[in-house]
C-alpha positions in Angstrom: -4.7 -62.3 -36.9 -6.9 -65.7 -38.8 -9.0 -64.6 -42.0 -11.9 -64.9 -39.9 -11.2 -61.7 -38.0 -9.9 -59.6 -40.5 -13.5 -60.4 -42.4 -14.9 -59.8 -39.0 -12.6 -56.1 -38.9 -14.0 -55.3 -42.1 -17.8 -55.7 -41.9 -17.7 -53.7 -38.5 -15.3 -50.6 -40.3 -17.9 -50.7 -43.2 -20.7 -51.1 -41.4 -21.5 -51.2 -38.0 -18.8 -48.6 -37.5 -18.9 -46.2 -40.3 -17.3 -43.7 -39.4 -19.8 -40.8 -41.3 -23.1 -42.9 -40.4 -22.0 -44.0 -37.1 -19.7 -41.4 -35.6 -21.2 -38.6 -37.8 -17.4 -37.8 -38.3 -17.4 -35.8 -41.3 -16.7 -32.3 -42.7 -17.8 -29.7 -45.3 -16.0 -32.0 -48.2 -17.9 -34.8 -47.8 -20.7 -33.1 -48.8 -18.9 -31.5 -51.5 -17.9 -34.3 -53.1 -21.2 -35.2 -53.1 -21.5 -33.4 -56.6 -20.1 -36.4 -59.0 -19.8 -40.1 -58.4 -16.0 -38.7 -60.0 -15.3 -36.5 -57.0 -16.9 -39.1 -54.6 -14.8 -42.3 -55.7 -11.5 -39.6 -55.8 -11.8 -37.7 -52.4 -13.2 -41.6 -51.2 -10.1 -42.6 -52.6 -8.0 -40.2 -50.9 -9.4 -39.9 -47.3 -8.7 -44.1 -47.4 -5.1 -43.7 -48.2 -5.0 -41.2 -45.5 -6.5 -43.3 -43.2 -4.6 -46.1 -44.0 -1.0 -44.5 -43.8 -2.1 -42.6 -40.6 -3.7 -45.8 -38.6 -0.2 -47.8 -39.3 2.0 -44.9 -38.6 0.3 -43.7 -35.2 0.3 -47.6 -34.0 4.2 -47.4 -34.7 4.6 -44.2 -33.1 2.2 -44.7 -30.1 3.7 -48.6 -29.7 7.6 -47.6 -29.5 7.5 -44.2 -28.6 4.7 -42.5 -26.7 3.6 -45.6 -24.0 7.0 -46.9 -23.5 8.3 -43.5 -22.4 5.2 -42.8 -20.6 3.6 -39.6 -23.3 0.8 -40.2 -24.0 -0.4 -37.3 -22.7 1.5 -35.8 -26.2 -0.7 -38.2 -28.4 -3.0 -35.5 -29.6 0.0 -33.4 -30.7 1.4 -36.4 -32.5 -1.5 -37.7 -34.5 -1.9 -34.2 -36.0 1.8 -34.1 -36.7 2.0 -37.3 -38.4 -1.1 -36.7 -40.2 0.5 -33.1 -41.5 3.5 -34.8 -42.4 1.9 -37.3 -44.5 -0.2 -34.8 -46.8 2.8 -32.7 -46.4 4.5 -35.6 -48.3 1.4 -36.6 -50.8 1.8 -32.9 -52.0 5.5 -33.5 -52.6 5.3 -36.8 -54.2 1.9 -35.6 -56.6 4.4 -32.3 -57.6 7.3 -34.7 -58.5 5.9 -37.5 -59.9 2.5 -37.0 -61.5 2.6 -32.7 -61.7 -0.2 -32.7 -64.3 -2.7 -33.7 -61.2 -0.7 -31.1 -58.8 -3.7 -28.4 -60.0 -6.2 -30.8 -59.5 -5.4 -32.1 -56.2 -4.3 -29.4 -54.3 -7.2 -28.8 -52.7 -8.3 -32.2 -52.2 -5.4 -33.3 -50.5 -5.2 -31.1 -47.7 -9.2 -31.9 -46.7 -8.8 -35.5 -47.6 -5.9 -35.3 -44.8 -7.2 -32.9 -42.5 -10.5 -34.4 -42.3 -11.9 -35.0 -38.7 -12.5 -38.7 -39.9 -8.7 -39.2 -40.3 -8.1 -37.9 -36.6 -11.1 -39.8 -35.2 -10.3 -43.0 -36.4 -6.7 -42.8 -35.3 -7.9 -42.3 -31.8 -10.2 -45.1 -32.4 -7.4 -47.5 -33.0 -5.8 -46.2 -30.0 -8.3 -46.8 -28.0 -9.1 -50.5 -29.3 -5.1 -51.8 -29.0 -5.5 -55.1 -29.1 -5.9 -55.5 -33.2 -1.8 -55.2 -33.5 -0.3 -53.9 -36.4 -1.7 -55.6 -39.0 -5.1 -55.2 -37.8 -5.0 -51.5 -37.3 -3.5 -51.0 -40.6 -6.3 -53.2 -42.3 -9.2 -51.4 -40.2 -8.0 -48.0 -41.3 -7.9 -49.3 -45.0 -11.7 -50.8 -44.0 -12.5 -47.5 -42.7 -11.8 -45.5 -45.5 -13.7 -48.2 -47.6 -17.0 -47.1 -45.3 -16.4 -43.6 -45.7 -16.2 -43.9 -49.8 -19.1 -46.5 -49.4 -20.8 -43.5 -47.6 -19.8 -41.2 -50.4 -21.7 -43.1 -52.7 -24.9 -44.0 -50.7 -25.2 -40.5 -50.1 -24.6 -39.1 -53.5 -27.2 -42.0 -54.7 -29.6 -40.7 -52.1 -29.1 -37.1 -52.9 -29.1 -37.7 -57.1 -32.7 -39.2 -56.5 -33.8 -36.0 -54.1 -33.2 -34.0 -57.2 -35.3 -35.2 -59.4 -37.9 -35.2 -56.3 -39.8 -31.5 -55.3 -38.8 -31.2 -51.8 -39.8 -27.9 -49.9 -38.7 -24.5 -50.4 -37.1 -24.8 -46.8 -35.8 -28.0 -47.3 -34.1 -27.3 -50.5 -30.2 -27.6 -50.8 -28.2 -28.5 -47.4 -31.0 -29.0 -45.3 -32.3 -31.9 -47.4 -28.5 -33.1 -47.6 -28.4 -33.9 -43.9 -31.8 -35.1 -43.4 -30.8 -38.0 -46.0 -27.3 -38.3 -44.7 -30.0 -38.9 -41.1 -32.2 -41.2 -42.7 -29.0 -43.6 -44.0 -27.3 -43.5 -40.6 -30.4 -44.8 -39.0 -30.5 -47.9 -41.5 -26.4 -47.9 -40.6 -27.3 -48.3 -36.8 -29.5 -51.5 -37.2 -25.9 -52.9 -37.6 -24.6 -51.8 -34.0 -24.8 -54.7 -31.8 -23.9 -57.4 -34.8 -21.0 -59.7 -33.4 -19.0 -61.8 -35.8 -17.6 -64.7 -34.1 -14.0 -65.4 -35.4 
């Protein structure tokens, strides 16, 4: 892949095919992370690491184990197992090398690893099988950056909403969902854009 193809993949993963705002692949952890910019950065960073590593390992397993032996029907179980092993390894690494952060990351690591965006991305990468190893890994990294960008955009929008006076029926989660929907409509404007390379 050349530089233009990587640029096209980055723009596509971050804006055109944003996991949160276009595919609606987010969970309750997304809205919990909107409490502060620091929590957005930590959670978004963990999701970015999870999407990158799971894309890389899932491509390798799919390419060298599942497809050659004709057992692609095992892919859901295999990909969930890969994500679980990554989360387990991350907890052991944090406990070994950064014990001060163990309590802080104890709830965030499983939430970021078992995020539906991570598993959804792995299946999207398997469906588009022509990117190769580097393209799939880079797409996973950029999809994680897109998740982080969606977090930061939603956090900024919700901060503005806090200073407004919505109706009592819209306070809390309803206004958060309406705000996320409006941001999603804005990002949908990128759909259909093809960057030639």
